[in-house]
C-alpha positions as CSV (number, residue, x, y, z in Angstrom):
1,X,-5.4,99.2,127.5
2,X,-4.8,100.2,123.8
3,X,-2.4,98.1,121.6
4,X,-1.5,99.0,118.2
5,X,-0.5,96.5,115.6
6,X,1.3,97.8,112.4
7,X,0.0,95.3,109.8
8,X,-2.7,93.5,108.7
9,X,-1.2,90.3,107.6
10,X,-1.8,86.6,108.8
11,X,0.0,86.9,112.1
12,X,-0.9,90.6,112.9
13,X,-4.3,89.8,112.4
14,X,-4.2,86.6,114.3
15,X,-2.5,88.4,117.3
16,X,-4.8,91.2,117.2
17,X,-8.2,89.4,117.3
18,X,-6.7,87.2,120.0
19,X,-5.9,90.3,122.1
20,X,-9.2,92.0,121.3
21,X,-10.9,88.8,122.3
22,X,-8.9,89.4,125.9
23,X,-10.5,92.8,126.2
24,X,-7.4,94.9,125.0
25,X,-8.2,97.8,122.8
26,X,-6.7,97.0,119.4
27,X,-5.8,99.3,116.6
28,X,-4.5,98.1,113.4
29,X,-2.4,100.4,111.3
30,X,-2.6,99.8,107.2
31,X,-1.6,101.5,104.1
32,X,-5.3,101.0,103.1
33,X,-7.3,101.2,106.4
34,X,-10.7,101.8,104.3
35,X,-10.0,98.2,102.6
36,X,-9.3,96.6,105.6
37,X,-12.2,97.8,107.8
38,X,-14.6,95.4,106.5
39,X,-12.0,92.3,107.4
40,X,-12.6,93.3,111.2
41,X,-16.2,94.7,111.0
42,X,-18.3,93.1,113.8
43,X,-15.4,92.5,116.0
44,X,-15.6,94.0,119.4
45,X,-12.6,96.3,120.2
46,X,-10.9,96.5,116.9
47,X,-10.3,99.6,114.7
48,X,-8.1,100.3,111.6
49,X,-6.3,103.6,111.0
50,X,-3.7,104.5,109.0
51,X,0.2,103.6,110.2
52,X,0.5,107.0,111.7
53,X,-2.7,107.4,113.3
54,X,-2.1,103.7,114.9
55,X,1.3,104.1,115.9
56,X,-0.1,107.4,117.7
57,X,-3.0,105.7,119.2
58,X,-1.4,103.5,121.9
59,X,1.7,102.9,124.0
60,X,2.3,99.5,123.0
61,X,3.0,98.9,119.2
62,X,3.2,95.5,117.7
63,X,5.3,95.5,114.4
64,X,3.9,93.0,111.9
65,X,4.8,93.9,108.7
66,X,7.0,92.0,106.3
67,X,10.7,92.5,107.0
68,X,11.5,94.2,103.3
69,X,9.6,97.0,104.6
70,X,10.0,97.3,108.5
71,X,12.8,99.7,108.7
72,X,11.6,102.0,106.5
73,X,8.3,102.3,107.9
74,X,9.5,102.6,111.7
75,X,11.9,105.3,110.5
76,X,9.2,107.1,109.4
77,X,7.3,107.0,112.4
78,X,10.1,107.5,114.9
79,X,8.3,110.6,116.5
80,X,5.2,108.7,117.0
81,X,7.0,105.9,118.6
82,X,9.1,107.6,121.2
83,X,9.3,106.2,124.8
84,X,6.9,103.3,123.7
85,X,7.1,99.5,124.0
86,X,7.7,98.2,120.5
87,X,6.9,94.4,120.2
88,X,8.8,93.2,117.2
89,X,7.4,89.9,116.0
90,X,8.8,89.8,112.7
91,X,11.1,87.5,111.1
92,X,13.9,88.8,108.8
93,X,13.1,86.2,105.9
94,X,14.3,86.1,102.2
95,X,11.5,86.4,99.9
96,X,10.9,82.7,99.2
97,X,11.2,82.1,103.0
98,X,14.0,79.6,102.7
99,X,16.6,81.4,105.0
100,X,17.3,84.5,107.3
101,X,18.8,87.7,105.7
102,X,19.9,89.0,109.0
103,X,21.5,86.8,111.7
104,X,25.0,85.8,113.1
105,X,26.2,88.9,115.0
106,X,22.8,90.8,114.4
107,X,19.0,90.7,114.5
108,X,15.9,92.2,113.2
109,X,15.2,93.2,116.3
110,X,18.4,94.8,117.1
111,X,18.1,96.5,113.9
112,X,14.7,98.0,114.8
113,X,16.1,99.3,118.0
114,X,19.0,100.8,116.4
115,X,16.3,102.7,114.0
116,X,14.1,103.7,117.2
117,X,16.5,104.6,119.9
118,X,14.1,106.5,122.0
119,X,11.8,103.3,122.0
120,X,11.7,100.0,124.0
121,X,11.8,96.9,121.7
122,X,10.9,93.4,122.8
123,X,11.3,90.5,120.5
124,X,8.3,88.0,120.9
125,X,5.7,86.1,119.3
126,X,7.8,85.8,116.2
127,X,8.2,81.6,116.7
128,X,4.5,80.9,116.7
129,X,2.6,80.9,113.2
130,X,-0.7,82.8,112.4
131,X,-2.4,79.2,111.9
132,X,-1.3,77.9,115.3
133,X,-1.6,81.3,117.3
134,X,-5.2,80.9,118.3
135,X,-4.6,77.5,119.9
136,X,-2.3,78.0,122.7
137,X,-2.5,74.3,124.0
138,X,-2.3,72.8,120.4
139,X,0.2,70.1,121.5
140,X,-1.8,69.3,124.5
141,X,-0.2,71.5,127.1
142,X,0.1,75.3,127.0
143,X,2.5,76.3,124.4
144,X,5.4,78.9,124.9
145,X,6.3,82.5,123.4
146,X,9.9,83.6,123.9
147,X,10.6,87.2,124.5
148,X,14.0,89.2,124.8
149,X,14.5,92.8,125.6
150,X,17.1,95.1,127.4
151,X,14.3,96.9,129.1
152,X,12.7,95.1,132.3
153,X,9.8,97.2,132.3
154,X,9.1,96.5,128.8
155,X,9.4,93.0,129.2
156,X,6.8,93.0,132.0
157,X,4.4,94.6,129.4
158,X,4.8,91.9,126.9
159,X,4.8,89.2,129.7
160,X,1.3,90.2,130.3
161,X,0.3,90.3,126.9
162,X,1.6,86.6,126.5
163,X,-0.3,85.4,129.3
164,X,-3.4,87.3,128.4
165,X,-3.2,85.6,124.9
166,X,-3.1,82.1,126.7
167,X,0.8,81.3,126.4
168,X,3.3,80.5,128.6
169,X,5.9,83.1,128.5
170,X,9.5,82.5,128.5
171,X,12.1,85.1,129.4
172,X,15.2,84.7,126.9
173,X,17.3,87.7,128.3
174,X,19.0,90.4,126.3
175,X,17.7,92.0,123.2
176,X,20.8,90.6,121.3
177,X,19.4,87.0,122.2
178,X,17.0,87.8,119.4
179,X,19.7,86.4,117.0
180,X,18.7,83.0,118.2
181,X,15.0,83.4,118.7
182,X,14.8,84.3,115.2
183,X,16.8,81.6,114.3
184,X,14.5,79.1,116.2
185,X,11.7,80.6,114.1
186,X,13.9,79.7,110.8
187,X,14.2,76.1,112.0
188,X,10.8,75.7,112.5
189,X,9.9,76.9,109.0
190,X,12.5,74.6,107.6
191,X,11.2,71.5,109.6
192,X,7.5,72.2,109.0
193,X,7.6,73.2,105.2
194,X,11.0,72.2,103.4
195,X,11.1,69.0,105.4
196,X,7.3,68.4,105.6
197,X,7.1,67.7,109.5
198,X,3.8,69.5,109.3
199,X,2.8,72.6,111.4
200,X,0.9,71.4,114.3
201,X,3.7,71.4,116.9
202,X,5.9,74.1,118.4
203,X,9.1,74.5,120.3
204,X,9.3,74.7,124.2
205,X,11.9,75.0,127.0
206,X,11.3,72.5,129.7
207,X,12.9,72.3,133.1
208,X,13.9,74.7,135.8
209,X,14.7,77.5,133.2
210,X,14.2,80.6,135.1
211,X,15.1,79.1,138.4
212,X,14.7,81.8,141.3
213,X,14.1,84.7,139.0
214,X,10.7,83.5,137.9
């Protein structure tokens, strides 16, 4: 299975390396593909192309660019992204990462869905940091990835990616719940950095959360 990742920053790179190690073919999209090729040289299953080529190369596309340029980039790729599963791991952060610039009655994921009406958007991987991502058991037990979407088939695709990466998946319902999943990421940042709790921890849902629906 091929997966394209738009963005070669810390989180996009961490996710891509992890999935490549699981056997997926990973295509990074970059503004400067030649400059980024050396970073991934020697890693099996990874290639680097420009954004348009990467968006065209796979049916699952992970959005991992800074929020400030996300909507403009995705609008330019709308034709390449039609009918594809779009995995949004962005958080709509201010430049100093002290607050969310989208929230309340909206979310980054919902804004992406409105820009890509013929794509299937899933919010996922946004509440796990790049430094912790390669260690799904950093707390001594399997860590979780929260995800949400209005498309059940797209959710199933992302569920498999989460499991392949070594995490426990937690289905958090409709895409509108991304408002709260993104707020969880902001709370993590607030506690980890602004209140100096450190970064070696993650949030987890315990109990019979999904019940008979699994």
